[in-house]
Structures are given as structure tokens and as C-alpha cells.
C-alpha positions as CSV (number, residue, x, y, z in Angstrom):
1,M,-87.0,-11.8,83.6
2,L,-90.0,-13.6,82.7
3,L,-90.1,-16.2,85.3
4,T,-90.1,-13.0,88.1
5,G,-91.5,-9.8,88.5
6,F,-93.1,-10.0,84.6
7,D,-96.6,-8.6,84.2
8,A,-97.6,-7.9,80.9
9,P,-101.6,-9.4,80.5
10,V,-101.4,-8.4,76.7
11,E,-98.7,-11.8,76.6
12,Q,-100.6,-14.6,74.6
13,V,-98.1,-17.0,74.2
14,M,-95.0,-18.3,75.9
15,Y,-92.6,-21.6,74.6
16,L,-91.2,-23.7,77.4
17,D,-87.9,-25.3,76.1
18,R,-86.4,-25.9,79.3
19,H,-87.1,-27.8,82.3
20,I,-89.0,-25.9,85.0
21,R,-91.3,-27.6,88.0
22,E,-93.7,-26.7,90.7
23,A,-93.7,-22.7,92.0
24,E,-91.3,-22.0,88.8
25,L,-93.6,-23.9,86.5
26,L,-96.6,-21.6,87.7
27,Q,-95.0,-18.3,87.8
28,A,-93.7,-19.3,84.3
29,I,-97.6,-20.2,83.3
30,A,-99.0,-17.1,85.3
31,R,-97.4,-14.9,82.3
32,V,-100.0,-15.7,80.0
33,N,-103.0,-17.0,81.8
34,R,-104.4,-13.4,82.3
35,T,-107.4,-12.1,80.2
36,Y,-107.1,-8.8,78.4
37,A,-109.5,-6.2,77.1
38,R,-108.1,-3.3,75.8
39,G,-107.4,-1.4,72.2
40,G,-109.0,-3.6,70.4
41,V,-107.1,-6.5,71.5
42,E,-109.4,-9.1,73.0
43,K,-108.0,-11.9,75.1
44,G,-109.8,-14.7,77.3
45,F,-106.7,-17.5,77.6
46,G,-103.3,-17.6,77.3
47,I,-101.0,-20.5,74.9
48,V,-98.3,-22.4,76.0
49,V,-96.4,-24.1,73.9
50,D,-94.0,-27.1,75.7
51,Y,-91.2,-28.1,73.6
52,Y,-89.5,-29.6,76.9
53,G,-93.0,-31.8,78.1
54,V,-92.9,-29.8,81.6
55,A,-96.7,-30.4,81.7
56,R,-96.9,-33.2,83.5
57,H,-95.2,-31.9,85.9
58,L,-98.3,-29.4,86.5
59,K,-100.2,-31.7,88.9
60,D,-97.4,-31.9,91.4
61,A,-97.2,-27.9,91.4
62,L,-100.8,-27.6,91.9
63,E,-101.1,-29.9,94.8
64,A,-100.4,-26.7,96.9
65,Y,-103.9,-25.8,96.0
66,S,-107.8,-26.6,96.4
67,D,-109.1,-28.4,93.5
68,E,-111.4,-25.6,93.1
69,D,-109.0,-22.8,93.0
70,V,-107.2,-24.7,89.9
71,E,-109.5,-26.4,88.1
72,G,-109.1,-26.1,84.3
73,A,-105.7,-24.2,85.2
74,L,-104.0,-26.0,82.1
75,E,-105.9,-27.8,79.0
76,S,-105.1,-29.6,75.9
77,L,-106.0,-27.9,72.8
78,Q,-105.9,-31.8,71.5
79,D,-109.0,-32.0,73.6
80,E,-111.2,-29.2,71.2
81,I,-110.6,-31.2,68.5
82,P,-113.4,-34.0,69.1
83,K,-115.2,-30.7,70.7
84,L,-115.0,-28.6,67.4
85,R,-116.3,-31.7,65.9
86,D,-119.0,-32.2,67.9
87,Q,-120.4,-28.7,67.7
88,H,-120.1,-28.5,63.9
89,R,-122.2,-31.2,63.5
90,R,-124.5,-29.7,65.5
91,V,-125.1,-26.2,64.0
92,V,-124.8,-28.4,60.5
93,D,-127.5,-30.6,61.3
94,L,-129.7,-27.7,62.4
95,F,-130.2,-27.9,58.1
96,T,-129.4,-31.4,57.1
97,S,-132.0,-32.3,59.1
98,K,-134.6,-30.3,57.0
99,D,-133.1,-31.8,53.9
100,T,-131.3,-28.4,53.0
101,A,-127.7,-28.0,52.7
102,I,-125.5,-25.2,54.1
103,A,-124.3,-24.7,50.3
104,D,-127.5,-23.4,49.3
105,A,-127.1,-20.2,51.4
106,E,-130.6,-18.6,50.4
107,A,-132.7,-22.0,51.5
108,C,-131.3,-21.9,55.0
109,V,-131.9,-18.7,55.3
110,Q,-135.4,-19.3,54.0
111,L,-135.4,-22.2,57.3
112,L,-134.3,-19.1,59.4
113,G,-137.5,-17.1,59.5
114,D,-138.4,-19.2,62.6
115,E,-137.4,-17.3,64.9
116,K,-137.0,-19.8,67.7
117,L,-134.1,-21.9,65.1
118,R,-132.9,-18.6,64.2
119,A,-132.0,-18.3,68.0
120,E,-130.7,-22.0,68.1
121,F,-128.4,-21.6,65.5
122,H,-126.7,-18.6,66.4
123,V,-126.0,-20.0,69.8
124,K,-124.5,-23.2,68.0
125,L,-122.3,-20.7,65.6
126,K,-121.4,-19.0,68.0
127,Q,-119.7,-21.9,70.1
128,F,-118.4,-23.7,67.1
129,L,-116.6,-20.3,66.1
130,A,-115.1,-19.9,69.3
131,T,-114.0,-23.4,69.6
132,L,-112.4,-23.1,66.1
133,D,-110.6,-20.1,66.9
134,L,-108.5,-21.9,69.7
135,V,-108.2,-24.5,67.5
136,L,-106.5,-22.7,64.4
137,P,-104.0,-22.5,63.1
138,R,-103.3,-26.2,63.9
139,P,-104.2,-28.0,60.7
140,E,-107.2,-30.3,62.2
141,G,-109.1,-27.0,62.3
142,L,-108.4,-26.0,58.6
143,P,-111.2,-28.6,57.0
144,Y,-113.3,-26.6,58.9
145,V,-112.8,-22.9,57.8
146,N,-115.0,-23.3,54.6
147,D,-118.1,-24.3,56.5
148,A,-117.3,-21.3,59.1
149,K,-117.3,-18.8,56.0
150,A,-120.6,-20.3,54.8
151,L,-122.6,-20.1,57.8
152,A,-121.6,-17.0,59.0
153,H,-122.9,-15.9,55.7
154,I,-126.1,-17.7,56.3
155,Q,-126.1,-15.8,59.9
156,A,-125.3,-12.3,58.1
157,K,-127.8,-13.1,55.5
158,A,-130.9,-14.0,57.8
159,R,-130.2,-11.4,60.5
160,N,-130.3,-8.8,57.8
161,R,-133.2,-10.1,56.0
162,Y,-135.5,-10.4,59.2
163,R,-134.4,-7.3,60.3
164,S,-133.7,-9.0,63.9
165,D,-132.0,-7.4,67.2
166,E,-129.8,-10.3,67.2
167,R,-126.0,-8.8,66.0
168,L,-123.7,-10.2,64.2
169,I,-121.2,-12.9,66.2
170,G,-118.0,-10.9,65.8
171,K,-115.8,-10.3,69.4
172,E,-117.1,-13.1,71.2
173,V,-115.2,-15.9,69.2
174,G,-111.4,-13.9,68.7
175,E,-109.7,-12.4,66.2
176,K,-108.6,-15.1,64.1
177,V,-111.8,-16.5,62.9
178,R,-113.8,-13.0,63.2
179,K,-111.1,-11.5,60.7
180,L,-112.1,-14.9,58.2
181,I,-115.4,-14.6,58.3
182,D,-115.9,-10.6,58.1
183,E,-114.0,-10.7,55.0
184,H,-115.6,-13.6,53.7
185,V,-119.1,-11.8,54.3
186,I,-117.4,-8.6,53.1
187,S,-116.7,-10.0,49.8
188,L,-120.3,-11.5,49.5
189,G,-121.6,-7.5,49.6
190,I,-122.6,-7.4,53.7
191,D,-120.8,-5.3,55.5
192,P,-121.3,-6.3,59.4
193,R,-120.9,-2.4,60.3
194,I,-124.1,-1.6,58.2
195,P,-127.1,-1.7,59.3
196,P,-130.1,-3.7,56.8
197,I,-130.8,-1.6,54.2
198,E,-134.6,-0.2,54.2
199,I,-137.0,0.2,51.5
200,T,-136.6,3.9,51.5
201,D,-132.6,3.4,50.5
202,A,-132.0,4.7,47.1
203,E,-130.2,1.1,46.8
204,F,-133.0,-0.7,47.8
205,D,-134.6,-1.7,44.1
206,R,-130.5,-2.5,42.9
207,H,-130.2,-4.6,46.0
208,V,-133.2,-6.5,45.6
209,E,-132.5,-7.1,41.7
210,Q,-129.4,-8.6,43.0
211,E,-131.0,-11.9,44.6
212,H,-131.0,-14.8,42.6
213,S,-134.4,-16.1,42.6
214,P,-137.8,-14.4,42.7
215,R,-138.2,-16.5,46.3
216,A,-135.3,-14.5,47.5
217,A,-136.3,-11.2,45.8
218,A,-140.1,-11.6,47.5
219,S,-138.8,-12.9,50.9
220,E,-136.2,-9.8,50.7
221,M,-139.3,-7.0,50.3
222,E,-141.6,-8.4,52.1
223,H,-139.3,-8.7,55.3
224,A,-137.9,-5.0,54.6
225,L,-141.5,-4.2,54.3
226,R,-142.5,-5.7,57.5
227,Y,-139.6,-3.9,59.3
228,H,-140.3,-0.2,57.6
229,I,-144.4,-0.5,58.8
230,R,-143.0,-2.1,62.5
231,K,-141.0,1.3,62.8
232,H,-144.2,3.1,62.7
233,V,-147.2,1.4,63.9
234,D,-147.5,-1.1,67.0
235,E,-149.5,-4.1,66.0
236,D,-152.0,-3.9,69.1
237,L,-152.8,-0.2,67.6
238,E,-156.4,-0.9,67.7
239,H,-156.1,-1.6,71.8
240,A,-154.1,1.4,72.5
241,L,-156.4,3.2,70.9
242,R,-159.5,2.3,72.7
243,Y,-157.4,2.3,76.2
244,H,-155.0,5.0,75.7
245,I,-152.2,3.0,77.5
246,R,-149.5,3.7,75.2
247,K,-147.1,6.8,76.5
248,H,-146.2,7.2,72.8
249,V,-147.6,6.5,69.9
250,D,-146.8,7.0,66.1
251,E,-147.3,9.5,64.2
252,D,-149.9,8.2,61.8
253,P,-151.5,5.2,63.0
254,T,-154.0,4.7,60.7
255,H,-152.0,4.7,57.7
256,Y,-149.7,2.3,58.9
257,E,-152.5,-0.2,60.4
258,K,-154.0,-0.2,56.8
259,L,-150.8,-0.4,55.3
260,S,-149.8,-3.6,57.6
261,E,-153.1,-5.3,56.6
262,R,-153.0,-4.7,52.8
263,L,-149.3,-6.7,53.3
264,K,-151.1,-9.5,55.5
265,G,-153.7,-10.1,52.6
266,I,-151.0,-9.7,49.8
267,L,-148.9,-12.8,51.7
268,K,-152.5,-14.9,52.2
269,E,-153.4,-14.3,48.7
270,L,-150.0,-15.1,46.9
271,E,-148.5,-17.5,49.0
272,G,-145.7,-20.1,47.1
273,R,-146.4,-17.9,44.2
274,W,-143.4,-15.8,44.0
275,D,-143.2,-13.8,40.9
276,E,-147.0,-12.3,41.8
277,L,-145.6,-12.0,45.1
278,A,-143.1,-9.9,44.3
279,E,-144.5,-7.8,41.9
280,A,-147.4,-7.1,44.6
281,L,-144.6,-6.3,47.1
282,Q,-142.9,-4.0,45.2
283,K,-146.0,-2.0,44.2
284,L,-146.8,-1.5,48.1
285,I,-143.0,-0.6,48.8
286,D,-143.7,2.0,45.9
287,E,-146.4,3.5,48.2
288,A,-144.8,3.3,51.4
289,R,-142.2,5.0,50.0
290,K,-144.1,7.5,49.0
291,G,-145.9,8.4,52.3
292,R,-149.6,9.4,52.8
293,Q,-151.1,11.3,49.6
294,Q,-153.5,14.4,49.8
295,D,-157.0,12.6,49.8
296,E,-158.6,14.7,47.5
297,A,-162.3,14.1,49.0
298,T,-160.9,15.5,52.1
299,G,-158.7,18.4,50.9
300,L,-156.3,17.9,54.2
301,D,-152.9,18.4,54.4
302,P,-151.7,14.7,54.8
303,E,-149.1,15.2,57.2
304,T,-150.5,17.3,59.8
305,Q,-154.5,17.4,59.8
306,Q,-155.3,13.4,57.9
307,P,-154.1,11.5,60.8
308,F,-156.3,13.5,63.0
309,F,-159.3,13.2,60.8
310,D,-158.5,9.7,60.5
311,L,-158.6,8.9,64.0
312,L,-162.0,10.5,64.7
313,K,-163.7,9.0,61.6
314,Q,-162.5,5.3,62.7
315,E,-164.0,6.3,65.7
316,A,-166.8,7.5,64.7
317,V,-168.0,5.2,61.8
318,G,-165.3,3.0,61.7
319,D,-165.1,1.6,58.2
320,A,-168.1,3.4,56.7
321,T,-168.6,5.3,54.3
322,L,-169.2,8.8,55.2
323,E,-172.0,11.0,53.7
324,D,-171.4,14.5,52.2
325,A,-172.2,16.8,55.1
326,A,-171.0,14.0,57.4
327,Q,-167.4,14.4,56.0
328,E,-167.5,17.9,55.1
329,H,-168.6,18.6,59.0
330,L,-165.9,16.2,60.2
331,C,-163.2,18.1,57.6
332,D,-164.3,21.9,59.2
333,L,-163.6,19.7,62.9
334,T,-160.3,18.4,61.9
335,V,-159.0,22.1,61.0
336,E,-160.5,23.5,63.8
337,L,-159.1,21.3,66.1
338,V,-155.3,21.3,64.4
339,E,-154.9,24.7,64.2
340,H,-155.9,25.0,67.7
341,I,-153.5,22.5,69.0
342,Q,-150.8,23.9,66.4
343,Q,-151.1,27.3,68.4
344,E,-150.8,25.9,71.7
345,I,-148.4,23.2,71.4
346,A,-146.2,26.2,69.9
347,I,-145.3,27.4,73.7
348,V,-141.4,26.7,74.5
349,G,-142.0,23.5,76.6
350,F,-145.5,23.0,76.3
351,W,-145.1,18.9,76.7
352,S,-143.3,19.7,80.1
353,R,-146.3,22.1,81.5
354,A,-149.0,19.5,82.9
355,Q,-150.7,23.3,83.3
356,A,-150.8,24.0,79.6
357,Q,-152.0,20.2,78.5
358,A,-154.4,19.8,80.5
359,G,-155.9,23.1,79.3
360,L,-155.5,22.0,75.9
361,R,-156.9,18.4,76.8
362,S,-160.0,20.4,78.4
363,W,-160.6,22.7,74.9
364,I,-160.6,19.3,73.0
365,F,-162.8,17.3,75.4
366,Q,-165.1,20.4,75.3
367,T,-165.1,20.4,71.4
368,L,-166.0,17.2,70.5
369,D,-168.8,17.1,73.2
370,D,-170.2,20.4,71.1
371,A,-169.7,18.7,67.4
372,D,-171.9,16.1,68.5
373,L,-169.9,13.2,66.8
374,L,-169.1,11.0,69.4
375,D,-171.1,9.2,71.9
376,F,-170.1,10.9,75.4
377,D,-168.3,7.8,76.7
378,Q,-166.4,7.8,73.8
379,I,-165.0,11.5,74.1
380,D,-162.5,11.1,77.0
381,P,-160.2,8.2,75.6
382,V,-160.4,10.2,71.8
383,A,-159.4,13.2,73.6
384,D,-156.5,11.4,75.2
385,R,-155.5,9.9,71.8
386,L,-155.8,13.0,70.3
387,M,-152.8,14.6,72.9
388,E,-150.8,11.5,72.4
389,L,-151.2,12.1,68.5
390,A,-150.4,15.9,68.5
391,K,-147.5,15.3,70.3
392,A,-146.1,12.4,68.1
393,N,-146.3,15.2,65.3
394,H,-145.1,18.2,67.3
395,H,-142.4,18.1,64.9
396,R,-144.9,18.5,61.9
397,L,-147.5,20.5,63.6
398,V,-144.9,23.7,64.6
399,R,-142.5,23.2,61.5
């Protein structure tokens, strides 16, 4: 049955224990050489365990085919051992060449702050683990298991630390190794199925406290805060503000841009002073969690009005301080703008109605012109920017 008319791609291993050759040998091997991916099972190759020694007849059986058709049809697992050894050396050398042992996971994670090195590590680790999956459970693969676990833990920790888009190595390395590294990484407190913890999570402080050094804690807080800011503000915000080319805009660009600048200042001022850096970052994280608070000087609503006020102030005077009369005038203008915007966008389907949007923008342009706040050539881009800000804050303005 195994030699004629039997087709089951899910079969992974065939044991040969009698003499077969030529077409019969090809038919036998064909039972396991089909790839398969279904129901959580992924098979990229088949294994032939040759007790009898018939593999040497394969060359004769393949002579009827062109070299291109049969290249790599049967490879010995023995040939994978040197490859495994070489791939292990290559991935470990990424750290040892920088005087860092993979046993020091935190030091390795710090090195992987370099995005280029992190990408190279990901590729080389995937190659190493894929070959290890081929070799296991042969005894030649066992000496590499502990390093595979350590390297997988480093990759998972770096991925969470730097909030990178790359996914953890998984299905592409085979089920044996995937299960092995998943169990190890989970035992160390990192679940590959759960995204990195955010600073707004109630468990974030406890997560940071579990780090074994001030340097690790400071690094974790730094990159969590970077990720939080990156979600709310584009790094090229000033360019987008002046040329109004972005299709979408964050709900409060000025606020998060200031947070970003303060973060840069803290990192530059306290570089290498880990205890002080951790303390300063914690304060900034606490502030970011609270979100924008009401400005007593303006009395404006922090969610619906203050973002518009800050945008107008930035365009009008930059970082300069407004005198009382000028600030009062700008507050009144902001309230007038926001109240009218709220009324207009409350119409069902407003953002899909070009005529309604054009009407609101025209009103904003005329109101800014009448307010005598900006130079005339500024009004057009600022009107566009206010429209984008209104769209980004739609859910707040109509709440």
C-alpha cells in the first residue's frame, strides 16, 4: 500500500527495511516528500530512515530525470551537522565579537539596540534554529539546545524592549524547536502571544521592578516611553504642520512633541547615569499616563480645546509667552472655532461629504482672517491643519 496508490502529504517519516530500487524506490520516497500546511501542522520536508542501505541506489533511479528536476531530492542529515556548527558560531559571534557572552542576556539586549545588528541577529538566529530543528533529536544537536534557548530569550526580550515590528521566530523553524524555545521563553516571563507591555498598563511598574539592574529598568522605561510617544506624534511633525501634507494627524501634536523633546533632553543629559535616568523617566512616564491636564492660565478643555489653542499659538508666536490680552483673545478665538467645528462635524457622514467640509474650511479661513492673528500667507495651511486636527479628534468633539 505504501508503494502504490497511497497519497498522504501529512506523513513525515518513512522507514526502509528491505531492498527496493529504481522506480519502486522513488515511489516509496515520494510518500514523504510532499510539503504540507494545515490544522496547525507545517511540514517542509520528509525524513527517510534507511535501515537497509538502499539510498545508494537512488542515483541509479534518478538517472531517467534531468539534474535540475532531482537536485536536492535526498540529503543526508549528517551533512547538516557542520552547517549547524557554523550557523551557531555565526550567531553567537555577533555578541562575543563585542566582548559579550550570551549568558548575560541584558548586555546582549543592550547591544541589540542597534537596529542593523538586531536585523542581522534575527536572520542568523532563524537559520540556526531551522537547522537545529532538522538535526534534533539526534544526539549531535543536543549540545546546542541550551544556547538555542538563551538566544531565543534574548531575541524575545529585545523585541519587547525596542517594540520592533519584527515578530518572534516561530513557525518557520519547525515544531520541535518552536515548542522548545516557547516553553523556555514563557518560563522566563515572556509570552510570545502577548504584545510588549505599555506604560499605561497597570502592571508596567511591577514589570520594570522585575528588571535586575537600574540600567535594564531605565532602558525598559526609555523604550516604552518612546513607543508611547511614537503612537501619538510623527517625528516630522513640524514639516507636516507647515506644509499640511499629512493625510492624518495625531489628536494632540503639540503636547506629544513637547514630551518627545523632553525625552531627548533627559536621555542626553543623564546618559550613563542609570539611577538618575530611571528616576527621571519614571516621572515623565507618570506624566504621560495622566494625559494632558487643564491649563489654569487658559481654562480651556484639555481634550477638545487646548490642542487647537496650542496649534494656533505655535503658528502665531512660537514658544514666546503671550501677554494677557493676547492670550485672552486667542482663548476666545479657540472657543469660537471649536464650538462651530463641533456643530458642523456632528452631522452624520460629515467627513464623507466634500461640500460640507469645504464649507467648514471656508468658515475657518474667514474667521482666522478676521481675527488678525496670523500673516495672510499662513492662514491657508493653518486652516488645513485645523481641519485635520478636527478629523483626528472627531470622537472627542462629538462625544
